N, CA, C and O atoms as a GROMACS GRO file, in nm:
protein
  448
    1MET      N    1  -2.053   1.721   3.706
    1MET     CA    2  -2.125   1.626   3.707
    1MET      C    3  -2.022   1.511   3.638
    1MET      O    4  -1.913   1.540   3.589
    2PHE      N    5  -2.066   1.407   3.642
    2PHE     CA    6  -1.928   1.308   3.643
    2PHE      C    7  -1.998   1.250   3.541
    2PHE      O    8  -2.118   1.253   3.568
    3CYS      N    9  -1.968   1.179   3.397
    3CYS     CA   10  -1.926   1.166   3.258
    3CYS      C   11  -1.888   0.996   3.291
    3CYS      O   12  -1.780   0.987   3.348
    4ALA      N   13  -1.957   0.857   3.265
    4ALA     CA   14  -1.823   0.736   3.266
    4ALA      C   15  -1.848   0.741   3.096
    4ALA      O   16  -1.920   0.805   3.019
    5THR      N   17  -1.746   0.637   3.084
    5THR     CA   18  -1.702   0.584   2.894
    5THR      C   19  -1.632   0.466   2.938
    5THR      O   20  -1.520   0.450   2.985
    6PHE      N   21  -1.750   0.372   2.903
    6PHE     CA   22  -1.713   0.227   2.851
    6PHE      C   23  -1.616   0.248   2.663
    6PHE      O   24  -1.613   0.318   2.562
    7ILE      N   25  -1.543   0.104   2.742
    7ILE     CA   26  -1.463   0.149   2.613
    7ILE      C   27  -1.428  -0.100   2.685
    7ILE      O   28  -1.394  -0.160   2.787
    8PHE      N   29  -1.470  -0.133   2.537
    8PHE     CA   30  -1.583  -0.305   2.526
    8PHE      C   31  -1.401  -0.315   2.371
    8PHE      O   32  -1.359  -0.240   2.283
    9GLN      N   33  -1.359  -0.452   2.425
    9GLN     CA   34  -1.242  -0.458   2.322
    9GLN      C   35  -1.321  -0.558   2.208
    9GLN      O   36  -1.295  -0.539   2.089
   10THR      N   37  -1.404  -0.651   2.241
   10THR     CA   38  -1.458  -0.785   2.173
   10THR      C   39  -1.603  -0.742   2.118
   10THR      O   40  -1.692  -0.672   2.164
   11ARG      N   41  -1.584  -0.830   1.977
   11ARG     CA   42  -1.665  -0.885   1.966
   11ARG      C   43  -1.858  -0.866   2.044
   11ARG      O   44  -1.950  -0.809   1.984
   12SER      N   45  -1.868  -0.919   2.159
   12SER     CA   46  -1.951  -1.098   2.212
   12SER      C   47  -2.012  -0.890   2.288
   12SER      O   48  -2.126  -0.845   2.303
   13SER      N   49  -1.889  -0.832   2.314
   13SER     CA   50  -1.984  -0.641   2.393
   13SER      C   51  -2.032  -0.520   2.274
   13SER      O   52  -2.026  -0.401   2.244
   14VAL      N   53  -2.068  -0.618   2.246
   14VAL     CA   54  -2.113  -0.553   2.132
   14VAL      C   55  -2.260  -0.456   2.198
   14VAL      O   56  -2.268  -0.333   2.198
   15SER      N   57  -2.404  -0.590   2.272
   15SER     CA   58  -2.466  -0.580   2.260
   15SER      C   59  -2.468  -0.501   2.439
   15SER      O   60  -2.571  -0.466   2.498
   16LYS      N   61  -2.342  -0.492   2.487
   16LYS     CA   62  -2.313  -0.423   2.637
   16LYS      C   63  -2.306  -0.291   2.582
   16LYS      O   64  -2.367  -0.195   2.630
   17LEU      N   65  -2.247  -0.286   2.501
   17LEU     CA   66  -2.270  -0.134   2.524
   17LEU      C   67  -2.375  -0.009   2.443
   17LEU      O   68  -2.393   0.107   2.480
   18ASN      N   69  -2.431  -0.073   2.330
   18ASN     CA   70  -2.561  -0.041   2.308
   18ASN      C   71  -2.602  -0.080   2.431
   18ASN      O   72  -2.714  -0.030   2.429
   19GLN      N   73  -2.590  -0.151   2.576
   19GLN     CA   74  -2.674  -0.108   2.657
   19GLN      C   75  -2.684  -0.009   2.755
   19GLN      O   76  -2.776   0.040   2.821
   20MET      N   77  -2.519   0.013   2.743
   20MET     CA   78  -2.526   0.174   2.816
   20MET      C   79  -2.515   0.252   2.749
   20MET      O   80  -2.478   0.357   2.803
   21GLN      N   81  -2.538   0.257   2.600
   21GLN     CA   82  -2.581   0.369   2.508
   21GLN      C   83  -2.733   0.418   2.561
   21GLN      O   84  -2.760   0.536   2.581
   22HIS      N   85  -2.807   0.331   2.575
   22HIS     CA   86  -2.931   0.359   2.624
   22HIS      C   87  -2.958   0.462   2.751
   22HIS      O   88  -3.012   0.569   2.776
   23MET      N   89  -2.894   0.372   2.805
   23MET     CA   90  -2.881   0.429   2.926
   23MET      C   91  -2.806   0.556   2.979
   23MET      O   92  -2.794   0.600   3.093
   24GLY      N   93  -2.745   0.616   2.823
   24GLY     CA   94  -2.695   0.769   2.892
   24GLY      C   95  -2.602   0.865   2.901
   24GLY      O   96  -2.585   0.986   2.918
   25LEU      N   97  -2.527   0.719   2.876
   25LEU     CA   98  -2.376   0.692   2.831
   25LEU      C   99  -2.339   0.719   2.756
   25LEU      O  100  -2.418   0.735   2.663
   26GLU      N  101  -2.188   0.749   2.727
   26GLU     CA  102  -2.075   0.771   2.618
   26GLU      C  103  -2.009   0.613   2.613
   26GLU      O  104  -1.942   0.546   2.692
   27THR      N  105  -2.066   0.591   2.473
   27THR     CA  106  -1.970   0.481   2.478
   27THR      C  107  -1.817   0.416   2.322
   27THR      O  108  -1.707   0.467   2.345
   28ILE      N  109  -1.817   0.404   2.305
   28ILE     CA  110  -1.623   0.335   2.220
   28ILE      C  111  -1.580   0.187   2.282
   28ILE      O  112  -1.542   0.109   2.370
   29PHE      N  113  -1.618   0.222   2.166
   29PHE     CA  114  -1.547  -0.013   2.122
   29PHE      C  115  -1.425   0.067   2.082
   29PHE      O  116  -1.380   0.173   2.039
   30ARG      N  117  -1.409  -0.026   2.116
   30ARG     CA  118  -1.218  -0.067   2.102
   30ARG      C  119  -1.197  -0.148   2.020
   30ARG      O  120  -1.232  -0.261   2.052
   31ILE      N  121  -1.136  -0.132   1.889
   31ILE     CA  122  -1.116  -0.228   1.814
   31ILE      C  123  -0.935  -0.224   1.796
   31ILE      O  124  -0.856  -0.131   1.782
   32SER      N  125  -0.920  -0.362   1.804
   32SER     CA  126  -0.703  -0.417   1.818
   32SER      C  127  -0.717  -0.482   1.704
   32SER      O  128  -0.750  -0.601   1.712
   33LEU      N  129  -0.693  -0.411   1.543
   33LEU     CA  130  -0.660  -0.462   1.452
   33LEU      C  131  -0.457  -0.487   1.440
   33LEU      O  132  -0.354  -0.423   1.421
   34ILE      N  133  -0.524  -0.680   1.477
   34ILE     CA  134  -0.355  -0.730   1.498
   34ILE      C  135  -0.378  -0.802   1.329
   34ILE      O  136  -0.284  -0.850   1.265
   35ASP      N  137  -0.527  -0.796   1.278
   35ASP     CA  138  -0.467  -0.968   1.083
   35ASP      C  139  -0.596  -0.909   1.050
   35ASP      O  140  -0.675  -0.851   1.124
   36SER      N  141  -0.602  -0.929   0.952
   36SER     CA  142  -0.741  -0.915   0.787
   36SER      C  143  -0.870  -0.976   0.908
   36SER      O  144  -0.970  -0.911   0.938
   37HIS      N  145  -0.826  -1.152   0.976
   37HIS     CA  146  -0.974  -1.163   1.034
   37HIS      C  147  -1.007  -1.036   1.097
   37HIS      O  148  -1.100  -0.982   1.036
   38SER      N  149  -0.958  -0.957   1.211
   38SER     CA  150  -0.998  -0.944   1.339
   38SER      C  151  -1.041  -0.772   1.280
   38SER      O  152  -1.092  -0.699   1.365
   39VAL      N  153  -1.012  -0.698   1.091
   39VAL     CA  154  -1.084  -0.632   1.069
   39VAL      C  155  -1.204  -0.594   0.997
   39VAL      O  156  -1.279  -0.496   0.997
   40GLU      N  157  -1.195  -0.797   0.885
   40GLU     CA  158  -1.274  -0.767   0.871
   40GLU      C  159  -1.442  -0.780   1.045
   40GLU      O  160  -1.536  -0.706   1.071
   41MET      N  161  -1.398  -0.896   1.104
   41MET     CA  162  -1.489  -0.881   1.270
   41MET      C  163  -1.571  -0.750   1.249
   41MET      O  164  -1.692  -0.743   1.225
   42ALA      N  165  -1.462  -0.624   1.268
   42ALA     CA  166  -1.505  -0.524   1.320
   42ALA      C  167  -1.592  -0.477   1.274
   42ALA      O  168  -1.696  -0.428   1.317
   43LEU      N  169  -1.523  -0.501   1.123
   43LEU     CA  170  -1.575  -0.418   1.030
   43LEU      C  171  -1.818  -0.416   1.022
   43LEU      O  172  -1.898  -0.324   1.015
   44ARG      N  173  -1.840  -0.630   1.032
   44ARG     CA  174  -1.904  -0.648   1.125
   44ARG      C  175  -2.011  -0.590   1.186
   44ARG      O  176  -2.120  -0.559   1.139
   45SER      N  177  -1.967  -0.578   1.292
   45SER     CA  178  -2.025  -0.515   1.420
   45SER      C  179  -2.035  -0.417   1.372
   45SER      O  180  -2.142  -0.395   1.428
   46LEU      N  181  -2.014  -0.297   1.291
   46LEU     CA  182  -2.013  -0.170   1.373
   46LEU      C  183  -2.136  -0.179   1.264
   46LEU      O  184  -2.189  -0.068   1.250
   47LYS      N  185  -2.186  -0.268   1.194
   47LYS     CA  186  -2.291  -0.223   1.104
   47LYS      C  187  -2.413  -0.214   1.175
   47LYS      O  188  -2.461  -0.310   1.236
   48GLY      N  189  -2.474  -0.084   1.170
   48GLY     CA  190  -2.585  -0.086   1.225
   48GLY      C  191  -2.613  -0.070   1.378
   48GLY      O  192  -2.685  -0.138   1.451
   49VAL      N  193  -2.530   0.045   1.408
   49VAL     CA  194  -2.467   0.024   1.555
   49VAL      C  195  -2.446   0.191   1.571
   49VAL      O  196  -2.388   0.244   1.476
   50ASN      N  197  -2.485   0.271   1.673
   50ASN     CA  198  -2.474   0.413   1.784
   50ASN      C  199  -2.387   0.465   1.902
   50ASN      O  200  -2.436   0.526   1.996
   51PHE      N  201  -2.203   0.425   1.886
   51PHE     CA  202  -2.167   0.431   1.984
   51PHE      C  203  -2.144   0.606   1.926
   51PHE      O  204  -2.188   0.692   1.850
   52THR      N  205  -2.028   0.572   2.043
   52THR     CA  206  -1.981   0.784   2.110
   52THR      C  207  -1.879   0.748   1.941
   52THR      O  208  -1.893   0.795   1.828
   53ALA      N  209  -1.776   0.641   2.003
   53ALA     CA  210  -1.711   0.623   1.926
   53ALA      C  211  -1.607   0.531   1.884
   53ALA      O  212  -1.569   0.442   1.960
   54VAL      N  213  -1.561   0.545   1.776
   54VAL     CA  214  -1.430   0.356   1.791
   54VAL      C  215  -1.268   0.359   1.829
   54VAL      O  216  -1.171   0.380   1.902
   55GLU      N  217  -1.289   0.346   1.789
   55GLU     CA  218  -1.037   0.381   1.858
   55GLU      C  219  -1.044   0.183   1.850
   55GLU      O  220  -1.100   0.088   1.906
   56LEU      N  221  -0.893   0.230   1.682
   56LEU     CA  222  -0.901   0.133   1.681
   56LEU      C  223  -0.691   0.189   1.689
   56LEU      O  224  -0.609   0.280   1.685
   57ARG      N  225  -0.718   0.031   1.702
   57ARG     CA  226  -0.571   0.029   1.763
   57ARG      C  227  -0.466  -0.064   1.674
   57ARG      O  228  -0.516  -0.120   1.577
   58PRO      N  229  -0.336  -0.084   1.697
   58PRO     CA  230  -0.269   0.057   1.726
   58PRO      C  231  -0.273   0.098   1.583
   58PRO      O  232  -0.323   0.053   1.480
   59TYR      N  233  -0.157   0.266   1.637
   59TYR     CA  234  -0.191   0.338   1.568
   59TYR      C  235  -0.108   0.393   1.425
   59TYR      O  236  -0.092   0.511   1.392
   60SER      N  237  -0.050   0.243   1.336
   60SER     CA  238   0.010   0.231   1.219
   60SER      C  239  -0.111   0.194   1.127
   60SER      O  240  -0.144   0.227   1.013
   61HIS      N  241  -0.185   0.076   1.262
   61HIS     CA  242  -0.308   0.025   1.114
   61HIS      C  243  -0.405   0.079   1.161
   61HIS      O  244  -0.490   0.062   1.073
   62ALA      N  245  -0.460   0.145   1.256
   62ALA     CA  246  -0.561   0.310   1.249
   62ALA      C  247  -0.580   0.303   1.145
   62ALA      O  248  -0.663   0.240   1.078
   63VAL      N  249  -0.406   0.452   1.096
   63VAL     CA  250  -0.389   0.503   1.012
   63VAL      C  251  -0.447   0.383   0.912
   63VAL      O  252  -0.565   0.372   0.945
   64GLU      N  253  -0.426   0.312   0.832
   64GLU     CA  254  -0.368   0.235   0.782
   64GLU      C  255  -0.593   0.203   0.716
   64GLU      O  256  -0.653   0.225   0.611
   65PHE      N  257  -0.630   0.148   0.843
   65PHE     CA  258  -0.759   0.063   0.807
   65PHE      C  259  -0.864   0.170   0.811
   65PHE      O  260  -0.968   0.135   0.755
   66LEU      N  261  -0.863   0.358   0.892
   66LEU     CA  262  -0.944   0.440   0.890
   66LEU      C  263  -1.028   0.429   0.716
   66LEU      O  264  -1.151   0.438   0.710
   67PRO      N  265  -1.007   0.424   0.683
   67PRO     CA  266  -1.077   0.515   0.537
   67PRO      C  267  -1.217   0.320   0.580
   67PRO      O  268  -1.340   0.312   0.586
   68MET      N  269  -1.166   0.271   0.589
   68MET     CA  270  -1.232   0.164   0.497
   68MET      C  271  -1.371   0.120   0.688
   68MET      O  272  -1.449   0.028   0.709
   69PHE      N  273  -1.328   0.246   0.774
   69PHE     CA  274  -1.412   0.239   0.897
   69PHE      C  275  -1.486   0.352   0.867
   69PHE      O  276  -1.539   0.346   0.978
   70LYS      N  277  -1.516   0.410   0.838
   70LYS     CA  278  -1.547   0.586   0.755
   70LYS      C  279  -1.682   0.555   0.699
   70LYS      O  280  -1.783   0.621   0.724
   71GLU      N  281  -1.674   0.424   0.603
   71GLU     CA  282  -1.749   0.417   0.544
   71GLU      C  283  -1.834   0.317   0.615
   71GLU      O  284  -1.941   0.316   0.554
   72ILE      N  285  -1.838   0.246   0.698
   72ILE     CA  286  -1.911   0.161   0.782
   72ILE      C  287  -1.982   0.260   0.897
   72ILE      O  288  -2.097   0.233   0.928
   73PHE      N  289  -1.923   0.365   0.955
   73PHE     CA  290  -1.960   0.456   1.062
   73PHE      C  291  -1.923   0.615   1.087
   73PHE      O  292  -1.822   0.684   1.098
   74THR      N  293  -2.014   0.626   1.089
   74THR     CA  294  -2.004   0.765   1.082
   74THR      C  295  -1.979   0.909   1.232
   74THR      O  296  -1.978   1.030   1.214
   75GLY      N  297  -1.959   0.825   1.382
   75GLY     CA  298  -1.892   0.890   1.444
   75GLY      C  299  -1.773   0.877   1.472
   75GLY      O  300  -1.716   0.791   1.406
   76LYS      N  301  -1.671   0.966   1.596
   76LYS     CA  302  -1.651   1.000   1.648
   76LYS      C  303  -1.504   0.862   1.618
   76LYS      O  304  -1.503   0.747   1.661
   77PHE      N  305  -1.411   0.922   1.542
   77PHE     CA  306  -1.262   0.782   1.554
   77PHE      C  307  -1.164   0.843   1.663
   77PHE      O  308  -1.192   0.958   1.695
   78PHE      N  309  -1.052   0.786   1.727
   78PHE     CA  310  -0.968   0.779   1.807
   78PHE      C  311  -0.924   0.638   1.781
   78PHE      O  312  -0.980   0.530   1.763
   79ALA      N  313  -0.747   0.703   1.791
   79ALA     CA  314  -0.611   0.655   1.742
   79ALA      C  315  -0.602   0.595   1.805
   79ALA      O  316  -0.683   0.639   1.886
   80GLY      N  317  -0.531   0.442   1.882
   80GLY     CA  318  -0.474   0.437   1.992
   80GLY      C  319  -0.341   0.348   1.994
   80GLY      O  320  -0.279   0.338   1.888
   81GLY      N  321  -0.310   0.304   2.071
   81GLY     CA  322  -0.215   0.230   2.091
   81GLY      C  323  -0.016   0.235   2.007
   81GLY      O  324   0.005   0.253   1.887
   82PHE      N  325   0.052   0.222   2.074
   82PHE     CA  326   0.185   0.316   2.073
   82PHE      C  327   0.192   0.397   2.020
   82PHE      O  328   0.272   0.396   1.926
   83ILE      N  329   0.106   0.525   2.048
   83ILE     CA  330   0.109   0.700   2.005
   83ILE      C  331   0.226   0.726   2.116
   83ILE      O  332   0.181   0.716   2.230
   84ASN      N  333   0.325   0.748   2.111
   84ASN     CA  334   0.422   0.820   2.233
   84ASN      C  335   0.502   0.943   2.157
   84ASN      O  336   0.599   0.986   2.221
   85SER      N  337   0.474   1.009   2.023
   85SER     CA  338   0.500   1.100   1.977
   85SER      C  339   0.466   1.184   1.901
   85SER      O  340   0.421   1.149   1.792
   86GLU      N  341   0.476   1.346   1.941
   86GLU     CA  342   0.371   1.475   1.844
   86GLU      C  343   0.370   1.391   1.677
   86GLU      O  344   0.279   1.362   1.600
   87GLU      N  345   0.526   1.372   1.672
   87GLU     CA  346   0.482   1.308   1.518
   87GLU      C  347   0.375   1.226   1.561
   87GLU      O  348   0.315   1.300   1.638
   88ARG      N  349   0.305   1.102   1.559
   88ARG     CA  350   0.299   1.059   1.576
   88ARG      C  351   0.118   1.103   1.570
   88ARG      O  352   0.023   1.079   1.496
   89ILE      N  353   0.140   1.169   1.678
   89ILE     CA  354   0.019   1.234   1.697
   89ILE      C  355  -0.021   1.261   1.551
   89ILE      O  356  -0.106   1.198   1.488
   90LYS      N  357   0.027   1.329   1.521
   90LYS     CA  358   0.070   1.494   1.359
   90LYS      C  359  -0.034   1.374   1.211
   90LYS      O  360  -0.128   1.402   1.136
   91ILE      N  361   0.066   1.214   1.238
   91ILE     CA  362   0.015   1.132   1.158
   91ILE      C  363  -0.090   1.132   1.167
   91ILE      O  364  -0.145   1.126   1.057
   92CYS      N  365  -0.195   1.141   1.297
   92CYS     CA  366  -0.291   1.029   1.286
   92CYS      C  367  -0.466   1.195   1.269
   92CYS      O  368  -0.586   1.189   1.246
   93GLN      N  369  -0.352   1.328   1.303
   93GLN     CA  370  -0.417   1.445   1.260
   93GLN      C  371  -0.444   1.394   1.140
   93GLN      O  372  -0.531   1.307   1.135
   94LYS      N  373  -0.407   1.417   1.072
   94LYS     CA  374  -0.343   1.441   0.884
   94LYS      C  375  -0.438   1.267   0.818
   94LYS      O  376  -0.473   1.233   0.705
   95ALA      N  377  -0.447   1.214   0.923
   95ALA     CA  378  -0.512   1.091   0.816
   95ALA      C  379  -0.750   1.081   0.883
   95ALA      O  380  -0.836   1.003   0.840
   96GLY      N  381  -0.765   1.188   0.984
   96GLY     CA  382  -0.808   1.267   0.971
   96GLY      C  383  -0.889   1.132   1.163
   96GLY      O  384  -0.972   1.046   1.189
   97PHE      N  385  -0.857   1.157   1.183
   97PHE     CA  386  -0.887   1.116   1.348
   97PHE      C  387  -0.883   1.233   1.420
   97PHE      O  388  -0.792   1.316   1.407
   98ASP      N  389  -1.002   1.248   1.515
   98ASP     CA  390  -1.069   1.362   1.650
   98ASP      C  391  -0.999   1.297   1.712
   98ASP      O  392  -1.063   1.276   1.815
   99GLY      N  393  -0.868   1.230   1.723
   99GLY     CA  394  -0.829   1.193   1.893
   99GLY      C  395  -0.719   1.116   1.829
   99GLY      O  396  -0.684   1.084   1.715
  100VAL      N  397  -0.653   1.088   2.032
  100VAL     CA  398  -0.616   1.068   2.010
  100VAL      C  399  -0.567   0.931   2.105
  100VAL      O  400  -0.462   0.885   2.060
  101MET      N  401  -0.595   0.891   2.169
  101MET     CA  402  -0.500   0.829   2.317
  101MET      C  403  -0.349   0.785   2.373
  101MET      O  404  -0.253   0.764   2.300
  102THR      N  405  -0.350   0.776   2.516
  102THR     CA  406  -0.171   0.760   2.438
  102THR      C  407  -0.186   0.826   2.621
  102THR      O  408  -0.238   0.930   2.661
  103SER      N  409  -0.091   0.675   2.724
  103SER     CA  410  -0.067   0.677   2.827
  103SER      C  411   0.072   0.764   2.854
  103SER      O  412   0.118   0.796   2.964
  104THR      N  413   0.118   0.788   2.746
  104THR     CA  414   0.217   0.904   2.726
  104THR      C  415   0.240   1.016   2.716
  104THR      O  416   0.251   1.087   2.616
  105LYS      N  417   0.255   1.056   2.916
  105LYS     CA  418   0.156   1.097   2.967
  105LYS      C  419   0.231   1.319   2.987
  105LYS      O  420   0.201   1.420   3.051
  106LYS      N  421   0.377   1.257   2.842
  106LYS     CA  422   0.411   1.386   2.864
  106LYS      C  423   0.297   1.528   2.687
  106LYS      O  424   0.277   1.647   2.664
  107LEU      N  425   0.256   1.340   2.602
  107LEU     CA  426   0.165   1.483   2.531
  107LEU      C  427   0.029   1.480   2.573
  107LEU      O  428  -0.056   1.535   2.503
  108TRP      N  429   0.002   1.426   2.672
  108TRP     CA  430  -0.158   1.455   2.691
  108TRP      C  431  -0.201   1.643   2.727
  108TRP      O  432  -0.316   1.642   2.683
  109SER      N  433  -0.185   1.741   2.759
  109SER     CA  434  -0.140   1.858   2.706
  109SER      C  435  -0.068   1.907   2.592
  109SER      O  436  -0.010   2.016   2.593
  110TYR      N  437  -0.075   1.785   2.438
  110TYR     CA  438  -0.039   1.858   2.384
  110TYR      C  439  -0.177   1.870   2.291
  110TYR      O  440  -0.276   1.798   2.279
  111ILE      N  441  -0.132   2.006   2.225
  111ILE     CA  442  -0.220   2.070   2.116
  111ILE      C  443  -0.222   2.107   2.001
  111ILE      O  444  -0.183   2.223   2.013
  112GLU      N  445  -0.244   2.087   1.876
  112GLU     CA  446  -0.168   2.182   1.728
  112GLU      C  447  -0.293   2.245   1.674
  112GLU      O  448  -0.287   2.317   1.574
   0.00000   0.00000   0.00000
């Protein structure tokens, strides 16, 4: 069985993600935390949506802002961006993330 996951980054993609969700696809809303405005816009965008998960990136800001996002969204959270060591995965786990997304292949099999 195949499962498609759609990842969109921009606020304007919220409606597209909702369409994908209604089609039975798993949806992950990718949020880049680049400044206070992006945090505010993302928090506003998450109100009243039902995505499968949210990815917050980069990991250093994701860890800092996770509590704010958990107040609004009750689904799964993943950290992403610059996760290139086991130590950073442990930081994300301790912060309360459900998982991480990384392109560092040596970490793909890391389980603790």
